[in-house]
C-alpha positions as CSV (number, residue, x, y, z in Angstrom):
1,X,147.4,-18.5,26.1
2,X,143.5,-18.7,26.6
3,X,144.0,-19.0,30.6
4,X,146.4,-16.4,30.9
5,X,143.9,-14.1,28.9
6,X,141.2,-14.7,30.9
7,X,143.6,-14.6,34.2
8,X,144.7,-10.7,33.3
9,X,141.1,-10.1,31.5
10,X,139.0,-10.6,34.5
11,X,141.5,-8.5,36.9
12,X,141.3,-5.7,34.1
13,X,137.5,-5.9,34.0
14,X,137.1,-5.8,37.5
15,X,139.2,-2.8,38.0
16,X,137.8,-0.9,35.0
17,X,133.9,-2.2,36.0
18,X,134.7,-0.8,39.8
19,X,136.8,2.5,39.2
20,X,133.5,3.3,35.9
21,X,131.0,2.2,38.1
22,X,132.6,5.2,40.8
23,X,132.9,7.5,38.1
24,X,129.0,6.8,37.0
25,X,127.4,6.9,40.4
26,X,128.9,9.3,42.8
27,X,129.2,12.7,43.2
28,X,132.6,14.9,42.5
29,X,132.8,15.3,46.3
30,X,132.7,11.6,47.0
31,X,135.8,10.8,44.2
32,X,138.0,13.9,45.3
33,X,139.9,12.2,48.2
34,X,140.6,8.8,45.7
35,X,141.1,11.0,42.5
36,X,142.4,14.4,42.9
37,X,141.9,15.4,39.2
38,X,138.3,15.1,39.1
39,X,138.0,18.9,40.9
40,X,139.1,20.2,37.7
41,X,137.2,17.4,35.1
42,X,134.0,18.8,33.6
43,X,130.9,16.3,35.0
44,X,130.1,15.5,31.9
45,X,133.7,14.1,31.0
46,X,133.9,12.3,34.4
47,X,130.4,10.3,33.4
48,X,131.9,9.4,30.1
49,X,135.1,8.1,31.6
50,X,133.0,5.9,33.7
51,X,130.4,4.7,30.8
52,X,133.5,4.0,28.8
53,X,135.7,1.9,31.8
54,X,132.0,0.3,32.1
55,X,131.4,-0.4,28.4
56,X,135.6,-1.4,28.1
57,X,135.4,-3.9,31.0
58,X,132.0,-5.7,29.5
59,X,134.0,-5.9,26.4
60,X,136.7,-7.6,27.6
61,X,134.8,-10.1,29.3
62,X,131.6,-11.1,27.5
63,X,132.5,-11.5,23.1
64,X,135.3,-14.0,24.1
65,X,132.8,-15.3,26.9
66,X,129.6,-15.5,24.6
67,X,131.5,-16.2,21.1
68,X,130.0,-13.3,19.5
69,X,132.5,-10.6,18.4
70,X,135.4,-12.1,20.2
71,X,137.8,-9.7,18.1
72,X,135.8,-6.9,20.2
73,X,138.0,-8.2,23.2
74,X,141.1,-7.1,21.2
75,X,139.4,-3.6,20.9
76,X,138.6,-3.4,24.0
77,X,142.3,-4.4,25.0
78,X,143.5,-1.6,22.7
79,X,141.3,1.2,24.1
80,X,142.5,0.4,27.6
81,X,146.1,0.9,26.5
82,X,144.8,3.7,25.3
83,X,143.0,5.2,27.8
84,X,146.1,4.9,30.5
85,X,148.4,6.5,27.6
86,X,145.8,9.5,28.0
87,X,145.5,9.4,31.8
88,X,149.3,9.3,32.5
89,X,149.3,12.8,30.2
90,X,146.5,14.2,32.3
91,X,148.9,13.3,35.8
92,X,152.0,14.7,34.2
93,X,150.3,17.8,33.1
94,X,148.3,18.7,36.5
95,X,151.8,17.9,38.2
96,X,151.0,14.7,39.9
97,X,154.3,12.3,39.3
98,X,152.1,9.0,40.8
99,X,152.1,7.3,37.8
100,X,152.7,4.2,38.8
101,X,149.3,2.9,38.5
102,X,148.6,3.9,35.4
103,X,152.4,2.4,34.1
104,X,151.4,-0.7,34.9
105,X,147.7,-0.7,33.4
106,X,149.3,0.5,30.3
107,X,151.4,-2.8,30.4
108,X,148.6,-4.8,31.7
109,X,146.5,-4.0,28.7
110,X,149.3,-4.2,26.4
111,X,149.5,-7.9,27.4
112,X,146.0,-8.4,27.5
113,X,146.1,-6.9,23.7
114,X,148.9,-9.5,22.6
115,X,146.9,-12.3,24.7
116,X,143.3,-11.1,23.1
117,X,144.6,-12.4,19.8
118,X,144.1,-15.5,20.8
119,X,139.8,-15.6,19.8
120,X,140.9,-14.3,16.4
């Protein structure tokens, strides 16, 4: 169960660390080609979302790795489920029906919630 957690959590952490860093560091114009929704999102909200994604990625990996507050991995995984449910809603409300990635991330995060119980 722990091997499965590390595999899935590692992949999710890489995905969210990358995506979060992009939202923190790139301009709206640089993000536009890969994230069509950024044109109607306030820049502070975009930066905050990037920070949440980076912190969540660290929360998936660091607590179990260090043994300090390992329950935070569960909280980070639940946070990603909620984040992707919200992201799916944003895409659908803006007429974007390409939500396959969001649904896949919801499923992966939900499985990581279950696997993170190994640390409790």
